[in-house]
N, C-alpha and C positions, 0 to 999 in steps of 0.2 A: 447243241445244234448251232450251226453258224448263223450269223446275222443275215447273210444273203439268202438262207433257206426259209426265213419267216415270210409267210404270205400275208400281206396287208389285207384288212377287211375292206370291202367295197364301201366307199363314202358317198354321201349325198352332197348336195350343194352346201348344206349347212355344216359340213364337216363331220357328221355322225353317220354311222352305218344305218342301213334301212331297218335292221332288226332293233337296234337301240332306239331309233326314232319311234318305232311302233310301240315298244315297251314304255317309252317316256310318255307317249300320248295316252296309253292305256292307264298308267298310274295316275296321270292327271285327271282322267275321267273318274277313277275310283276315289281319289281325294275329294273331288267335287261332289260325288254322291254321298260320301261320308259326312261332308260339311252340311249338305242338304238334310240328311237324316237328323243331325244334331239340331239344326235351326228350325226344322219343320214343326216340331211340337210347340215351340214358342209362337211361331206364326199362326198355327191353327188355334191355339188358346186365345191369343190376342184378337184374331179375327172373329172368333165366336163371341167373345165378350163385347167387341165393338158392335156386332150385329144385334145382340140381345140386350145389352145394357146401356148403349149410348143414348137411347131415347129417354131414359129415366134420369139422366144427368141434367138437371135444371137448377134454377136458383133455390127452389124449395128443398131440393136434396141437401144443399149445403147449409140452409138457414133454419129448417124446421126439425122438430123432433118426430119420432115415428108416430104414425096414426094408429088407432086401435086395430087389433088383429082382424085382418080381412077387409078393412076399409081402404079405399084408394086415397092417394095424396100422402102428405107427410114427407119427411126426409130423415137424414142421418146426421144431423148436427151434433147429437150426443156422441155418436161413434167417432166422428172426425176430431172433435175436441178431446175426447177421452184418449184416442190414440196419440195425439200430440203430448198430452200430459204424461202418459205412461212411458212413451219413448224418451221424453226429456229426462225423466228419473232414471231410466235404464242407461241412458248415455252417461249420466254422472257416475253411476256405479261402474260401467264398463270402462270409462276413461281412467278413473282414479286407480282401480284395481288392475285393469289390464295393462295400462302403460307402465305402472309401477312394476308389475311382474315381468314385463318384457325388458325393462331397463335392468332389473336384477339378473335375468338370465344372460343378457348380452354383455353387461359390464363387469359382472363378478362370476366368471365361469369356474373359478377355483374355490368358491365358497362351499362350505360343507353342506349347506342347505340346498344347493342348486339341484342335485338329483331329485330331491323330494319335491321341490317346487315344479320341476319339469314333469314329474310323474303325475302330480295332482292336476296340472294343466291338461295333460293328455287324457286323463280319466274324465275330467270335467267336459272335455270336448266330445266325448262319446256318450254322455248321458242323454237319453231321449228327452224331448221337451216336456212331455206329459209327466215324466218322473220328476223333472225339475219343478213343475207346478205342484206336485204332491209334497215335495220337500219344503217348498216355501209355504204351502198351506199349513204344514205342521209347525214350522218355525216362526211364522209371522202371523198368519190368519188366526190360528187357534189362540195364541196368547193375546192378540188384540180383541178377539171375540166377534169379529165381523170382517167381511171382505172389504178390500180397499184398492185404490189405484196404486198406492205405495207398494202393496204386496205384488201387484202385477209388474211394477217397475223393477222390483228386486228380482223376480223370476226372469224377466227378459234381460236384465243386466248381467245375471249370472250366466246366461246363455251367450252373451257377448264376450265375456271375459277371456275364454280360451282363444277366440278368434283374434282379439286385440293383442293378447300376449304374444301369440305366434307372429303376427304381422309386425309388431314393434320390435321383437327380437331380430327378425330377419332384416328389417330396414336398418337397425342400428349396426348390425354387422357389416353393412355396406359402407359405413363411414370409415375412411382410411385411418389406420392406426397412427399415422403421422399427425393427424389433426389432434388426437388426444395427447400425443407426446409434446406437441407444440404448446398446448395449454399447460401441461405439467411443468414444462421447462421454464415457463414464465412465473412459476411459483404458485399457481392456482391449486387449491385442493381438488381432489377427484370429484366430489359432489358438484363443485362449481363448474368444472370442465364439462360434466355431463349435462347440467342444466343450461349452461350459457353457450356451449359450443356444439356438443354432440347432438342434443335434441333439436336445436334450430336447423342443423344440417340435414336431419332426417324428418323434419316436420311434414313435408309433402307426402311421404310414404305412410307416416303414421295417420295423418288425416284421411288418406285414402282407405286405410284399413278400418278406421272408425266408421266411415260412411258405408263401407261394404258390410260391416257387422250390423249396423242399424238396418240396412236393407234386408239382411238375413233374418233378423228377429221380428221385423215389422209385420210379417204375415203369420206369426205363430198364434194359434187360437187355443191349443190344448192347455198351456200353463195359465192362461187368463181365465179359463173356466173354473179353476180352483182358487183363484186369487182376486182378480178384479170383479168377476162374476157378471157384471153388466148393470145398466140402468137405462130407463127410457127418457131420462131428463139429462140436460147438460149439467155436468158436475165438474167443477174445477178444484174441488177439495180433495187432496190426495189421500185423506183418511176415510173417504166414503167409497162405496161401490161405484164403479165407472164402466161405461161401455167402451168398446173399441171396434174398429173396422173388422178384424177377423171374427170377433164374437157375433156381430150382427150378420156377417156373411154366413156363418154357420147356422144361425137361427133362421135366417131367411131362406137359405137353400134347403133346409129340412122342413120348411113350412108347407102346409097343404094349399095355401092361397097363392094364386098367380101373382098378385101384386107384391107380396113379400119376396117371391122368387125373382121378380123383375128388379126390385131394389137390391137384392143380393147380387145379381149379375152386374148392376151398376157399381155397387161397392167393390166388387172384385176387379172391375175395370179400373176404378180409381186407384185401388191398392197396387195392382200390377204396374200401372203407369208410374206411380210414385217410386216403386222399387226400381223400375227401368231407368227413370230419370236420375235417381240417386246413383245408380251404378255408372251411368254415363258421366255424371259430374265427377265421380271418383276417378274414373279413368282419364278424364280430361285434365284434372288437377295433377295427377301423377305424371302425365306426359309433359305438361308445362314445367313441372319441377325438374 
């Protein structure tokens, strides 16, 4: 067909045909609806918790231990302190094992153990949280003879490991190869190049991954039922049973007393707020980096 025989499409003032402009507007509406469907559950949950649990968030909630079953008053100081202790121990395990595994996968891709490590990481990421709790119960709680915050930290730390491994590996791959070659050209050994040059260059992404992993495991209650078990008193000893926010939320939500359910809603509001703030800080740190 000759060029002179091609009939041009009618254009609007913006340079697009009327049909293309209509399709563009329609797809914009569909994308907006899809975004709303994704965000709506979070907005509904957060709004529900604000309405139901905001009234229970007072000074007593943060400073007092739980009141006897069915009585009003009291707080969740035991759960807040217990969550901090357990998450601190989980972070130690997740950082040491997860970052080490990510470095191995990213910096030694031709090592004979690399396929095995990658397979184990992928399998670990697919293990349900409750199964991880049962495994730690058999490996830690049974030999110790009692529940403990240490066992809860181990369970949550193992849940963190595959997330940290994958994040660290992907972030280290973004560091240019020329950076590594420059360090090796100066006569530095490979381990020193990794620790002194590659890791600092990728530190922002690694920290972001750690914060997201902590936010991911902070709300897990199932593994803590078999490991930390819970306590009505503030306990900072990692070798003794310890409460946590997810445990108290579970017990309060399943209680027959309105006061316990109200505290559970307040605890859920606090927990989701902490997770939301942690995710925002992780994204902000990544953007600044």
